[in-house]
C-alpha positions in Angstrom: 85.7 85.2 97.6 86.7 88.8 98.2 87.2 89.6 102.0 87.6 93.2 103.3 90.9 93.6 104.7 89.7 96.5 107.0 86.6 97.5 108.6 84.6 100.2 106.7 84.4 103.3 108.7 81.2 105.1 109.7 82.2 108.0 107.7 82.7 106.0 104.4 79.6 103.9 105.2 77.3 107.2 105.7 78.8 109.0 102.7 77.9 106.1 100.5 74.4 105.7 101.9 73.8 109.4 101.9 72.8 109.5 98.1 69.6 107.5 98.9 68.6 110.1 101.6 68.4 112.7 99.0 65.3 111.5 97.3 62.3 113.8 97.8 58.6 113.5 97.0 57.6 114.2 93.5 56.5 117.8 92.6 52.8 118.3 92.2 51.1 120.8 89.8 47.5 122.1 89.8 45.0 120.8 87.5 43.5 123.6 85.4 40.1 122.0 85.3 39.5 121.0 89.0 42.1 122.8 90.8 43.3 119.7 92.7 47.1 118.8 93.1 48.3 116.1 90.5 51.5 114.6 89.2 52.9 116.5 86.0 52.3 114.8 82.7 49.6 112.4 84.1 45.7 112.4 83.8 44.1 114.0 86.8 42.7 111.2 89.1 39.9 113.5 90.1 38.3 114.8 87.0 40.2 112.6 84.2 41.4 115.5 82.2 44.6 116.0 80.4 45.7 118.8 78.3 42.1 120.1 78.4 40.6 116.9 77.0 38.6 114.3 79.0 40.7 111.1 78.4 38.8 108.5 80.7 35.2 108.2 80.0 33.0 108.1 83.4 31.3 104.9 83.7 
């Protein structure tokens, strides 16, 4: 089993973990039907429209 010869410095550890801190919230766009924020390229959860057409029929 491999055992590290030297202790990993704080700078080396932090620079390795810094890539995970760059994640951000997904960008939102405005639905053209109901003008509510929604994720791009997805059906609007408020009005069930995508690309000007109703996708999920109201039950």
